[in-house]
FIKOLPA-894151 format. One record per residue (C-alpha): residue number from 1; x, z, y. Coordinates in Angstrom, 3 decimals. Layout:
[NUM; [X; Z; Y]],
...
//
This chain:
[1; [0.000; 0.000; 0.000]],
[2; [2.884; 0.614; 2.379]],
[3; [4.048; -2.947; 1.747]],
[4; [0.539; -4.266; 2.344]],
[5; [0.074; -2.356; 5.612]],
[6; [3.442; -3.595; 6.866]],
[7; [2.639; -7.202; 5.920]],
[8; [-0.811; -6.885; 7.520]],
[9; [0.459; -5.551; 10.841]],
[10; [3.735; -7.447; 11.287]],
[11; [2.246; -10.799; 12.384]],
[12; [0.768; -8.990; 15.389]],
[13; [4.175; -7.700; 16.467]],
[14; [4.206; -10.735; 18.783]],
[15; [0.534; -11.163; 19.826]],
[16; [1.158; -14.279; 21.913]],
[17; [2.903; -16.043; 19.057]],
[18; [0.149; -15.010; 16.651]],
[19; [-2.580; -16.319; 18.972]],
[20; [-0.754; -19.629; 19.225]],
[21; [-1.120; -20.046; 15.444]],
[22; [-4.614; -18.639; 14.998]],
[23; [-7.370; -20.702; 13.370]],
[24; [-10.692; -20.369; 15.167]],
[25; [-12.895; -23.406; 14.653]],
[26; [-13.201; -23.874; 10.897]],
[27; [-15.056; -20.595; 10.141]],
[28; [-17.482; -21.281; 12.997]],
[29; [-18.236; -24.753; 11.630]],
[30; [-18.749; -23.479; 8.083]],
[31; [-20.867; -20.516; 9.179]],
[32; [-23.106; -22.769; 11.238]],
[33; [-23.724; -24.757; 8.080]],
[34; [-24.381; -21.586; 6.092]],
[35; [-26.696; -20.289; 8.820]],
[36; [-28.571; -23.609; 9.153]],
[37; [-27.437; -24.211; 12.706]],
[38; [-26.337; -20.771; 13.872]],
[39; [-23.706; -18.415; 12.419]],
[40; [-25.359; -15.641; 10.361]],
[41; [-23.797; -13.038; 12.685]],
[42; [-25.734; -14.386; 15.653]],
[43; [-28.933; -14.638; 13.634]],
[44; [-28.613; -11.014; 12.535]],
[45; [-27.667; -9.700; 15.958]],
[46; [-30.842; -11.187; 17.410]],
[47; [-32.512; -8.219; 15.699]],
[48; [-30.512; -5.767; 17.816]],
[49; [-31.251; -4.428; 21.291]],
[50; [-28.450; -5.149; 23.803]],
[51; [-26.731; -1.991; 24.962]],
[52; [-28.165; 0.133; 22.145]],
[53; [-27.044; 1.081; 18.646]],
[54; [-30.023; 1.978; 16.486]],
[55; [-29.949; 4.176; 13.371]],
[56; [-29.655; 1.262; 10.973]],
[57; [-26.706; -0.148; 12.916]],
[58; [-25.030; 3.260; 12.913]],
[59; [-25.328; 3.342; 9.127]],
[60; [-23.702; -0.095; 9.006]],
[61; [-20.842; 1.101; 11.206]],
[62; [-20.233; 4.135; 8.998]],
[63; [-20.346; 1.894; 5.946]],
[64; [-17.567; -0.120; 7.560]],
[65; [-15.495; 2.940; 8.439]],
[66; [-15.816; 4.395; 4.943]],
[67; [-14.148; 1.306; 3.531]],
[68; [-10.749; 2.834; 4.311]],
[69; [-11.378; 5.263; 1.439]],
[70; [-13.499; 3.275; -1.017]],
[71; [-10.934; 0.994; -2.750]],
[72; [-8.540; 3.881; -3.350]],
[73; [-11.356; 6.217; -4.372]],
[74; [-12.429; 3.616; -6.950]],
[75; [-8.957; 3.603; -8.487]],
[76; [-8.838; 7.418; -8.354]],
[77; [-12.165; 7.535; -10.218]],
[78; [-10.710; 5.318; -12.944]],
[79; [-7.759; 7.707; -13.207]],
[80; [-10.068; 10.698; -13.530]],
[81; [-12.557; 9.243; -15.998]],
[82; [-10.637; 6.610; -17.955]],
[83; [-6.877; 7.046; -17.395]],
[84; [-5.939; 4.512; -20.073]],
[85; [-7.487; 1.819; -17.846]],
[86; [-5.542; 2.878; -14.750]],
[87; [-2.525; 0.507; -14.978]],
[88; [-4.663; -2.632; -15.285]],
[89; [-7.215; -1.406; -12.732]],
[90; [-4.634; -0.462; -10.117]],
[91; [-2.741; -3.714; -10.637]],
[92; [-5.868; -5.771; -9.983]],
[93; [-6.929; -3.751; -6.942]],
[94; [-3.571; -3.887; -5.217]],
[95; [-3.017; -7.512; -6.175]],
[96; [-6.077; -8.235; -4.030]],
[97; [-4.555; -6.349; -1.111]],
[98; [-1.145; -7.995; -1.388]],
[99; [-2.364; -11.528; -2.024]],
[100; [-4.689; -11.240; 0.952]],
[101; [-1.738; -10.321; 3.151]],
[102; [-0.112; -13.655; 2.251]],
[103; [-3.155; -15.487; 3.632]],
[104; [-2.969; -13.417; 6.821]],
[105; [0.556; -14.702; 7.391]],
[106; [-0.174; -18.304; 6.349]],
[107; [-3.562; -18.886; 8.011]],
[108; [-4.243; -16.235; 10.663]],
[109; [-7.963; -16.555; 11.362]],
[110; [-10.038; -15.075; 14.167]],
[111; [-13.157; -12.984; 13.461]],
[112; [-16.470; -13.723; 15.233]],
[113; [-16.081; -11.087; 17.946]],
[114; [-12.655; -12.446; 18.952]],
[115; [-13.747; -16.076; 18.878]],
[116; [-16.758; -15.400; 21.070]],
[117; [-14.772; -13.234; 23.509]],
[118; [-12.363; -16.145; 23.971]],
[119; [-15.092; -18.725; 24.512]],
[120; [-14.826; -20.578; 21.203]],
[121; [-18.539; -20.589; 20.380]],
[122; [-19.086; -23.270; 22.995]],
[123; [-20.762; -23.536; 26.417]],
[124; [-24.404; -22.721; 26.873]],
[125; [-24.418; -19.867; 24.383]],
[126; [-27.005; -17.338; 25.509]],
[127; [-26.394; -14.686; 22.839]],
[128; [-22.892; -13.297; 22.529]],
[129; [-21.378; -11.488; 19.564]],
[130; [-21.449; -7.744; 20.014]],
[131; [-18.735; -5.679; 18.398]],
[132; [-20.936; -2.740; 17.549]],
[133; [-18.176; -0.779; 15.847]],
[134; [-16.426; -0.474; 19.214]],
[135; [-19.638; 0.350; 21.067]],
[136; [-20.605; 3.114; 18.654]],
[137; [-17.018; 4.304; 18.186]],
[138; [-16.710; 4.964; 21.898]],
[139; [-20.011; 6.871; 21.877]],
[140; [-19.332; 8.923; 18.743]],
[141; [-15.625; 9.698; 18.971]],
[142; [-15.379; 9.770; 22.777]],
[143; [-11.819; 10.628; 23.894]],
[144; [-10.487; 10.402; 20.326]],
[145; [-11.580; 6.792; 19.901]],
[146; [-8.585; 5.023; 21.573]],
[147; [-6.124; 6.798; 19.282]],
[148; [-8.243; 6.105; 16.196]],
[149; [-8.680; 2.451; 17.037]],
[150; [-4.968; 2.081; 17.706]],
[151; [-4.325; 3.173; 14.113]],
[152; [-7.075; 1.054; 12.531]],
[153; [-6.777; -2.126; 14.590]],
[154; [-3.293; -3.244; 13.603]],
[155; [-4.013; -6.989; 13.454]],
[156; [-7.174; -8.461; 15.017]],
[157; [-6.494; -11.971; 13.662]],
[158; [-6.665; -11.305; 9.936]],
[159; [-10.196; -12.297; 8.958]],
[160; [-9.791; -14.808; 6.107]],
[161; [-10.259; -13.718; 3.397]],
[162; [-12.167; -10.517; 4.073]],
[163; [-10.195; -7.847; 2.255]],
[164; [-12.879; -5.342; 3.220]],
[165; [-15.258; -7.257; 0.985]],
[166; [-12.710; -8.403; -1.607]],
[167; [-11.398; -4.918; -2.383]],
[168; [-14.897; -3.406; -2.407]],
[169; [-15.961; -6.118; -4.834]],
[170; [-12.973; -5.351; -7.040]],
[171; [-13.845; -1.660; -6.794]],
[172; [-17.355; -2.439; -8.046]],
[173; [-15.897; -4.294; -11.022]],
[174; [-13.501; -1.441; -11.834]],
[175; [-16.240; 1.190; -11.586]],
[176; [-18.513; -0.905; -13.809]],
[177; [-15.829; -0.878; -16.486]],
[178; [-15.904; 2.940; -16.463]],
[179; [-19.667; 3.428; -16.525]],
[180; [-23.006; 1.935; -15.430]],
[181; [-23.858; 4.607; -12.857]],
[182; [-20.498; 4.346; -11.105]],
[183; [-20.771; 0.571; -11.305]],
[184; [-24.219; 0.608; -9.678]],
[185; [-22.857; 2.699; -6.818]],
[186; [-19.929; 0.311; -6.420]],
[187; [-22.132; -2.781; -6.323]],
[188; [-24.555; -1.144; -3.902]],
[189; [-21.740; -0.261; -1.535]],
[190; [-20.144; -3.710; -1.754]],
[191; [-23.477; -5.392; -1.013]],
[192; [-24.213; -3.130; 1.941]],
[193; [-20.692; -3.562; 3.298]],
[194; [-21.039; -7.347; 3.110]],
[195; [-24.151; -7.142; 5.280]],
[196; [-22.402; -4.730; 7.664]],
[197; [-19.354; -6.938; 8.142]],
[198; [-21.432; -9.961; 9.140]],
[199; [-24.050; -8.067; 11.162]],
[200; [-21.435; -6.120; 13.148]],
[201; [-19.453; -9.257; 14.051]],
[202; [-16.347; -8.203; 12.126]],
[203; [-16.380; -11.160; 9.709]],
[204; [-17.976; -14.531; 9.172]],
[205; [-20.009; -15.128; 6.043]],
[206; [-17.338; -17.585; 4.911]],
[207; [-14.749; -14.783; 5.130]],
[208; [-16.795; -12.883; 2.550]],
[209; [-16.939; -15.957; 0.317]],
[210; [-13.157; -16.220; 0.598]],
[211; [-12.795; -12.549; -0.310]],
[212; [-15.081; -12.939; -3.320]],
[213; [-13.116; -15.992; -4.475]],
[214; [-9.863; -14.034; -4.191]],
[215; [-11.217; -11.123; -6.238]],
[216; [-12.666; -13.287; -8.986]],
[217; [-9.498; -15.391; -9.213]],
[218; [-7.345; -12.290; -9.664]],
[219; [-9.718; -10.924; -12.309]],
[220; [-9.518; -14.235; -14.170]],
[221; [-5.726; -14.630; -14.140]],
[222; [-4.737; -10.954; -14.457]],
[223; [-4.644; -10.924; -18.295]],
[224; [-2.367; -13.978; -18.330]],
[225; [0.028; -12.461; -15.802]],
[226; [0.182; -9.028; -17.441]],
[227; [3.243; -9.759; -19.676]],
[228; [5.244; -11.109; -16.729]],
[229; [4.196; -8.157; -14.582]],
[230; [5.349; -5.694; -17.238]],
[231; [8.707; -7.484; -17.464]],
[232; [9.207; -7.303; -13.694]],
[233; [8.182; -3.655; -13.663]],
[234; [10.580; -2.688; -16.455]],
[235; [13.409; -4.596; -14.753]],
[236; [12.814; -2.825; -11.453]],
[237; [12.664; 0.559; -13.174]],
[238; [15.903; -0.190; -14.999]],
[239; [17.650; -1.111; -11.751]],
[240; [16.270; 2.013; -10.113]],
[241; [17.570; 4.171; -12.958]],
[242; [21.040; 2.624; -12.673]],
[243; [21.097; 3.110; -8.903]],
[244; [20.060; 6.754; -9.289]],
[245; [22.667; 7.365; -11.964]],
[246; [25.353; 5.740; -9.827]],
//
C-alpha cells in the first residue's frame, strides 16, 4: 500500500505538467452516450437542491469516505474468518490497487467535477457539477476539513479506472468467498458506492466500468500468475535474508 500511495500521488508532484497530459474529453463523450445525451452525473444531480445537502446525499458522502477502510477491512475479515485464503485474497486486492496506479501514470484522466470547473462540458451548460463531498465536508468537519482534504486529495487527476469501485468490487468477491452474509454486505456496499461516486461528481459512469473491468481481469488471470508470483516472492525473501545476514 505504501508503494501504491506513492505511485498515486507522485504524478501530482508537478501539477502543471500533469494537467498538460490529462485526458478530459473521452469520458465525457462516453458518458453522454451512456446517459442518452447527458452524463449520468448531471442527470442525477438534477434531483438535488443547489446549496443544500439532503440526508440521502449525506449518506452518499459517508459511503464515499468509508471507502478508505473497506478494501482493507475486507482483507482483514478474510484473515479472521478464513486465514488459509488470505494470501490469494490479499494478492488480488492489492493487484487491483497497484495495476490501477499504472493507469494513473499512463492516462491521467479528469473526474467530472474537475472537467466542469475547467469549462470542458461545453458552452451553454445551465447545470454545473457540484462536488458535494467538499460542500458537506466543509459543513461537517469545519476547521479540520482543510487538513483532512490535504491528506485525502493527493491526486485530483486519477479517475480512470475508478479504484474506489474496483477495490470495493474485489472486496465483495472476497467476502462472498468467505460466506453469503459477508458477501451480501460487500455487494450492497459496492453497489451503493457506485451510485455515490457518480451522483457526487467524483467519477464518470465509464470510470466505474473501467474499474469493474480491471477487477474482473485480475480475478480471471490471478490463478495463472500465481506460480510466477510465488517465485518472485521467494526470490525477494531470499535476497532479504542474505542482506540481513550480511
